C-alpha positions as CSV (number, residue, x, y, z in Angstrom):
1,X,26.4,30.5,-9.3
2,X,26.3,26.8,-10.1
3,X,25.1,26.1,-6.7
4,X,22.1,28.3,-7.2
5,X,21.2,27.1,-10.4
6,X,21.0,23.6,-8.5
7,X,18.9,24.5,-5.9
8,X,16.8,26.4,-8.6
9,X,16.5,23.2,-10.5
10,X,15.7,21.2,-7.5
11,X,13.0,23.7,-6.4
12,X,11.2,23.6,-9.4
13,X,11.5,19.7,-9.4
14,X,10.2,19.8,-6.3
15,X,7.4,22.2,-6.7
16,X,6.6,20.2,-10.4
17,X,6.2,17.0,-7.8
18,X,3.9,18.2,-5.4
19,X,2.0,19.8,-8.4
20,X,1.8,15.8,-10.0
21,X,1.0,14.8,-6.6
22,X,-2.1,17.3,-6.2
23,X,-3.3,16.9,-9.8
24,X,-3.1,12.7,-9.2
25,X,-5.2,13.0,-5.9
26,X,-8.9,12.2,-7.0
27,X,-11.1,10.5,-4.3
28,X,-14.4,9.2,-5.0
29,X,-16.9,11.7,-3.5
30,X,-20.4,10.9,-1.8
31,X,-22.9,12.8,0.8
32,X,-23.9,11.5,3.7
33,X,-20.2,9.4,4.2
34,X,-21.1,8.1,7.5
35,X,-23.0,5.0,6.0
36,X,-19.6,3.9,4.8
37,X,-18.4,3.5,8.4
38,X,-18.3,0.1,10.0
39,X,-20.2,0.4,13.5
40,X,-19.3,-2.9,15.2
41,X,-16.1,-4.1,16.9
42,X,-16.0,-7.2,15.5
43,X,-15.6,-6.1,11.8
44,X,-14.2,-3.1,12.9
45,X,-11.2,-5.5,14.9
46,X,-10.5,-7.2,11.5
47,X,-9.7,-4.6,9.4
48,X,-13.5,-3.8,8.5
49,X,-14.1,-7.2,6.9
50,X,-17.2,-8.5,7.2
51,X,-19.0,-10.0,4.0
52,X,-18.2,-13.5,4.5
53,X,-17.5,-14.2,8.1
54,X,-19.5,-15.9,10.4
55,X,-23.1,-14.6,10.7
56,X,-23.7,-12.9,14.0
57,X,-26.1,-9.8,15.2
58,X,-24.3,-7.1,13.4
59,X,-24.5,-8.8,9.9
60,X,-26.8,-5.9,8.9
61,X,-24.2,-3.5,7.8
62,X,-21.9,-6.3,6.3
63,X,-24.2,-8.8,4.6
64,X,-27.7,-9.1,6.0
65,X,-28.1,-12.5,3.8
66,X,-25.8,-14.1,6.7
67,X,-28.9,-13.9,9.4
68,X,-30.3,-17.3,8.6
69,X,-27.3,-19.0,9.5
70,X,-27.3,-17.7,12.8
71,X,-27.3,-19.8,15.6
72,X,-29.3,-18.2,18.1
73,X,-32.9,-16.9,17.3
74,X,-33.0,-13.3,18.1
75,X,-30.5,-10.9,18.8
76,X,-29.7,-7.2,19.7
77,X,-26.4,-5.0,19.8
78,X,-25.6,-1.8,20.6
79,X,-22.1,-0.2,19.4
80,X,-20.7,2.9,19.8
81,X,-17.7,4.9,18.0
82,X,-15.9,8.2,19.6
83,X,-15.1,9.3,15.8
84,X,-12.3,11.6,14.7
85,X,-10.7,11.9,18.3
86,X,-7.5,13.2,17.4
87,X,-9.5,16.4,15.7
88,X,-12.6,16.9,17.6
89,X,-13.7,15.0,20.5
90,X,-17.7,15.4,19.9
91,X,-18.4,13.3,16.9
92,X,-19.6,9.6,17.5
93,X,-21.3,7.0,15.8
94,X,-23.9,5.0,17.2
95,X,-25.6,1.7,16.1
96,X,-28.4,-0.5,17.2
97,X,-28.8,-3.6,15.3
98,X,-31.2,-6.6,15.8
99,X,-32.6,-9.8,14.1
100,X,-35.1,-12.7,14.7
101,X,-35.2,-16.1,12.8
102,X,-38.3,-17.0,11.1
103,X,-38.6,-20.5,11.2
104,X,-35.4,-22.1,10.4
105,X,-34.7,-20.6,6.9
106,X,-35.4,-16.9,7.0
107,X,-34.9,-13.9,8.9
108,X,-36.3,-10.2,9.6
109,X,-33.5,-7.6,10.7
110,X,-33.0,-4.1,11.2
111,X,-30.9,-1.4,12.2
112,X,-31.0,2.4,13.7
113,X,-27.3,4.5,13.1
114,X,-27.2,8.0,14.3
115,X,-24.0,9.8,13.6
116,X,-23.3,13.2,15.5
117,X,-21.2,16.0,14.0
118,X,-21.2,17.3,17.7
119,X,-21.9,21.4,18.0
120,X,-21.3,23.6,15.6
121,X,-21.4,27.6,16.5
122,X,-22.2,30.0,13.5
123,X,-21.6,33.5,13.9
124,X,-18.6,35.8,14.2
125,X,-16.3,36.7,17.4
126,X,-15.8,40.4,18.9
127,X,-13.3,42.0,20.3
128,X,-13.6,40.6,23.6
129,X,-13.5,36.9,22.1
130,X,-17.0,36.6,22.5
131,X,-19.1,34.3,19.9
132,X,-22.3,36.1,18.5
133,X,-24.3,33.8,16.3
134,X,-26.3,30.4,17.2
135,X,-25.3,26.7,17.9
136,X,-26.3,24.0,15.6
137,X,-26.0,20.1,16.0
138,X,-25.8,18.6,12.8
139,X,-26.7,14.7,12.4
140,X,-27.3,12.0,10.1
141,X,-29.5,9.3,10.3
142,X,-30.3,5.6,8.6
143,X,-33.0,3.4,9.6
144,X,-33.4,-0.1,7.7
145,X,-35.2,-3.3,7.7
146,X,-33.9,-6.3,5.4
147,X,-35.3,-9.8,5.2
148,X,-33.2,-12.7,4.2
149,X,-33.7,-16.4,3.3
150,X,-32.0,-19.7,2.8
151,X,-32.6,-21.0,-0.9
152,X,-30.7,-24.1,-0.2
153,X,-28.7,-25.6,2.6
154,X,-25.6,-23.6,2.0
155,X,-27.0,-20.8,0.0
156,X,-29.2,-17.6,1.0
157,X,-30.0,-14.0,-0.2
158,X,-31.4,-10.7,1.3
159,X,-32.7,-7.5,0.5
160,X,-33.2,-4.6,2.2
161,X,-34.6,-0.8,2.3
162,X,-33.2,2.0,3.8
163,X,-34.2,5.6,4.5
164,X,-31.4,8.4,5.0
165,X,-32.0,11.6,6.6
166,X,-28.8,14.1,6.7
167,X,-29.3,17.4,8.5
168,X,-26.0,19.1,7.8
169,X,-27.0,22.1,6.6
170,X,-25.0,25.3,7.7
171,X,-26.8,28.0,6.0
172,X,-30.3,27.9,7.6
173,X,-32.1,30.1,4.8
174,X,-35.5,29.7,3.2
175,X,-33.8,27.4,0.5
176,X,-31.6,25.2,2.4
177,X,-33.3,21.9,4.4
178,X,-32.2,18.5,5.8
179,X,-31.7,15.9,2.7
180,X,-33.6,12.6,2.7
181,X,-33.0,9.5,0.5
182,X,-34.1,5.9,-0.1
183,X,-31.9,2.9,-0.7
184,X,-32.0,-0.8,-1.5
185,X,-29.2,-3.4,-0.2
186,X,-28.8,-6.5,-2.2
187,X,-27.0,-9.6,-0.5
188,X,-25.7,-13.1,-1.2
189,X,-23.9,-15.9,0.8
190,X,-22.5,-19.2,0.5
191,X,-21.8,-21.4,3.5
192,X,-20.3,-25.1,2.7
193,X,-17.8,-27.3,4.4
194,X,-14.7,-28.3,3.0
195,X,-12.0,-30.9,4.0
196,X,-8.0,-29.4,4.6
197,X,-5.4,-31.1,5.7
198,X,-7.9,-33.8,7.3
199,X,-9.7,-31.2,9.2
200,X,-13.4,-30.0,8.5
201,X,-13.4,-26.3,7.7
202,X,-15.9,-23.8,6.6
203,X,-15.6,-21.8,3.5
204,X,-18.0,-19.0,2.7
205,X,-18.3,-16.1,0.3
206,X,-20.3,-12.9,0.5
207,X,-21.7,-10.2,-1.7
208,X,-23.4,-7.1,-0.5
209,X,-24.4,-4.5,-3.2
210,X,-25.8,-1.7,-0.4
211,X,-27.4,2.1,-0.9
212,X,-28.9,1.8,-4.1
213,X,-31.1,4.9,-4.4
214,X,-32.1,8.3,-5.2
215,X,-29.5,11.0,-4.7
216,X,-29.6,13.4,-2.0
217,X,-30.0,17.3,-2.0
218,X,-30.1,19.8,0.7
219,X,-31.3,22.7,-1.2
220,X,-30.4,25.9,-2.6
221,X,-28.9,23.9,-5.9
222,X,-30.8,22.0,-8.8
223,X,-27.9,19.5,-8.4
224,X,-28.3,16.3,-6.0
225,X,-25.5,14.3,-4.9
226,X,-25.1,10.9,-4.8
227,X,-25.0,8.8,-1.7
228,X,-22.2,5.8,-1.1
229,X,-23.1,2.8,-3.2
230,X,-20.9,0.1,-2.6
231,X,-20.3,-3.2,-4.1
232,X,-18.6,-5.4,-1.7
233,X,-17.2,-9.1,-2.0
234,X,-15.9,-11.3,0.6
235,X,-14.0,-14.4,1.6
236,X,-13.7,-16.4,5.0
237,X,-12.0,-19.7,5.7
238,X,-12.5,-21.1,9.1
239,X,-10.3,-23.6,10.6
240,X,-10.9,-25.9,13.5
241,X,-8.2,-27.1,15.2
242,X,-9.4,-28.9,18.2
243,X,-13.0,-28.8,20.2
244,X,-11.7,-25.6,21.7
245,X,-9.4,-23.5,19.2
246,X,-10.5,-22.2,16.2
247,X,-8.5,-19.7,13.6
248,X,-10.5,-17.7,10.8
249,X,-9.1,-15.4,8.0
250,X,-11.4,-13.2,5.9
251,X,-10.7,-10.8,2.8
252,X,-13.0,-8.3,1.5
253,X,-12.8,-6.0,-1.7
254,X,-14.7,-2.7,-1.8
255,X,-15.8,-0.6,-4.8
256,X,-17.5,2.4,-4.7
257,X,-20.6,2.4,-7.2
258,X,-20.6,6.3,-7.9
259,X,-19.0,8.3,-10.8
260,X,-15.6,9.8,-10.0
261,X,-16.1,13.5,-10.1
262,X,-14.5,14.9,-13.7
263,X,-10.9,16.5,-13.4
264,X,-10.9,19.9,-15.5
265,X,-8.3,19.7,-18.5
266,X,-5.3,21.4,-19.3
267,X,-7.1,23.3,-22.0
268,X,-10.5,23.9,-20.7
269,X,-11.9,27.2,-20.2
270,X,-14.6,27.6,-16.8
271,X,-17.8,27.5,-18.6
272,X,-16.6,24.7,-20.6
273,X,-15.6,22.4,-17.3
274,X,-19.0,23.6,-15.7
275,X,-20.6,22.3,-18.6
276,X,-19.2,18.6,-18.9
277,X,-19.1,18.4,-14.6
278,X,-23.1,19.0,-15.2
279,X,-23.4,16.8,-18.1
280,X,-21.1,13.6,-16.8
281,X,-21.7,13.8,-13.2
282,X,-24.5,15.8,-11.8
283,X,-27.4,15.0,-14.7
284,X,-26.5,11.3,-14.3
285,X,-29.2,8.8,-12.5
286,X,-28.0,6.9,-9.8
287,X,-28.4,3.6,-11.7
288,X,-26.5,4.7,-14.7
289,X,-24.0,6.3,-12.1
290,X,-23.4,2.7,-11.2
291,X,-22.4,1.4,-14.5
292,X,-20.5,4.4,-15.5
293,X,-18.4,3.9,-12.3
294,X,-16.4,1.1,-13.5
295,X,-15.0,3.1,-16.6
296,X,-15.1,6.9,-15.8
297,X,-11.6,7.5,-14.0
298,X,-9.3,9.9,-15.5
299,X,-6.6,7.7,-15.4
300,X,-8.1,5.1,-17.3
301,X,-8.0,1.3,-15.9
302,X,-4.9,1.8,-13.6
303,X,-6.8,4.5,-11.3
304,X,-10.3,2.1,-11.9
305,X,-8.0,-0.7,-10.0
306,X,-7.1,1.8,-7.5
307,X,-10.6,2.6,-6.5
308,X,-10.6,-0.5,-5.3
309,X,-9.9,-0.8,-1.2
310,X,-9.5,-3.9,0.2
311,X,-9.0,-5.4,4.0
312,X,-8.1,-8.6,5.6
313,X,-8.7,-9.7,8.9
314,X,-8.2,-12.9,11.0
315,X,-9.4,-14.1,14.3
316,X,-9.0,-16.9,17.0
317,X,-11.3,-18.2,19.1
318,X,-11.1,-20.2,22.5
319,X,-14.4,-22.3,23.2
320,X,-16.6,-19.6,21.6
321,X,-15.8,-17.4,24.4
322,X,-12.7,-15.3,23.9
323,X,-11.8,-13.7,20.8
324,X,-8.6,-12.2,19.7
325,X,-8.7,-10.4,16.4
326,X,-6.4,-8.5,13.7
327,X,-6.5,-6.8,10.7
328,X,-5.2,-4.1,8.0
329,X,-7.1,-2.0,5.5
330,X,-5.6,-0.2,2.6
331,X,-6.9,2.4,0.2
332,X,-5.0,4.0,-2.9
333,X,-3.1,7.0,-1.8
334,X,-4.9,9.4,-4.4
335,X,-8.3,8.0,-3.4
336,X,-8.2,9.0,0.2
337,X,-4.7,7.2,1.9
338,X,-6.7,5.3,4.3
339,X,-4.4,2.7,5.6
340,X,-4.6,1.1,9.3
341,X,-3.9,-1.6,11.1
342,X,-7.0,-2.9,13.6
343,X,-6.6,-5.1,16.5
344,X,-9.6,-6.3,19.0
345,X,-10.8,-8.9,21.4
346,X,-13.8,-10.0,22.6
347,X,-15.8,-12.3,25.7
348,X,-18.8,-13.9,24.9
349,X,-21.3,-15.3,27.7
350,X,-24.6,-17.5,26.6
351,X,-26.9,-14.4,27.1
352,X,-24.2,-11.2,26.4
353,X,-21.0,-10.7,24.3
354,X,-18.8,-7.6,24.7
355,X,-16.1,-6.8,22.0
356,X,-13.9,-4.0,21.8
357,X,-11.6,-2.7,18.3
358,X,-8.6,-0.1,18.1
359,X,-7.4,1.4,14.8
360,X,-3.8,2.4,14.6
361,X,-2.9,4.3,11.3
362,X,-0.1,3.6,8.7
363,X,-0.8,6.5,7.3
364,X,0.8,10.0,8.2
365,X,-1.7,12.5,9.9
366,X,-4.3,10.1,9.5
367,X,-7.4,11.1,11.6
368,X,-9.0,7.6,12.3
369,X,-5.7,6.5,14.3
370,X,-6.6,5.9,17.9
371,X,-10.2,5.1,17.1
372,X,-12.0,2.8,19.3
373,X,-15.4,1.0,18.7
374,X,-17.3,-0.9,21.6
375,X,-20.4,-3.6,20.5
376,X,-22.4,-5.3,23.7
377,X,-24.5,-7.8,22.0
378,X,-27.7,-9.6,23.3
379,X,-28.8,-13.1,23.2
380,X,-32.3,-12.9,23.5
381,X,-32.8,-16.7,23.1
382,X,-30.3,-17.2,26.0
383,X,-32.0,-14.5,28.0
384,X,-35.3,-16.9,27.5
385,X,-33.2,-19.3,29.3
386,X,-32.1,-17.3,32.1
387,X,-35.1,-16.8,33.4
388,X,-36.4,-19.6,32.9
389,X,-38.6,-19.4,29.9
390,X,-38.5,-22.6,27.4
391,X,-36.6,-22.3,24.3
392,X,-37.9,-22.3,20.9
């Protein structure tokens, strides 16, 4: 009897613990989540860090204010990421970024990202196992342009505009439609030299508030969804050991500027909960949602801190030709539990650069495990030299 009672108590405790864990799980949800995927292999190899790292052609996603600090006059990069390969084989992200420096103090930049969700069969199976219905190819698209300018020798700012198109409708009726939205980015970047151990090191800081814009609707309902408005803050320190060897360490923190979806209270009826969700979530404007996101977590200040993701990454370079990278990204377990180690390498020539990155998940059953990223970049200024044209 005692053994049975003890077993029963253990089972009840385990059930209660599992229920508490389930109740604690409360991630910040948005639409068009593909906008939050880092597209390039350099930042991906450093734990998804990039707000304050050295400026390169892929700065459009991380911090467009970095472009005036680029050494080259113009550049173009193509990135490809097979996504969620542990689950499916036909989801991928393709991204193209480019920039052109205007004079010595400003730059224009643009990017195009295409997120394909593969082929999805709609219909039903018959007794022979055949599928009747239709096949669709849902996708999400983002197109953006940005202008950045140096306001001093060490400080720059940038602004960007983005058009978002999301065709992920699985119910093709007269009420359903593809979602469309417009958004803006505001970015800042500071870079200066400091003396550490008799070495002239570079210290940089960056800020990027991205996807400040309208909500998105797919039809069939009066409610619109938030897009992933995000605050990214970063620091980077680059230490040169000698003429050829250099080491950088960087860190980023991210906070989604989107309200947390309300959780149902124990004594709340279905109608009361539905009304409160409508009032505290769907009726909130995007700008009001930004301010609300800092103080609306059901668990109070502790849960607000859990909504902050952080990353740390390091990069070693030899003669600006060979690069080795490593990083770590952390997210609270009840906010998504995306915890992973990254590794990457790069080979740069005067005209082109090839980078690759790989993800090792540290969380159990993480679909991001074994994710690869590839980036091929071109220095358009170097290509002019290659073809014998005068460098500007």
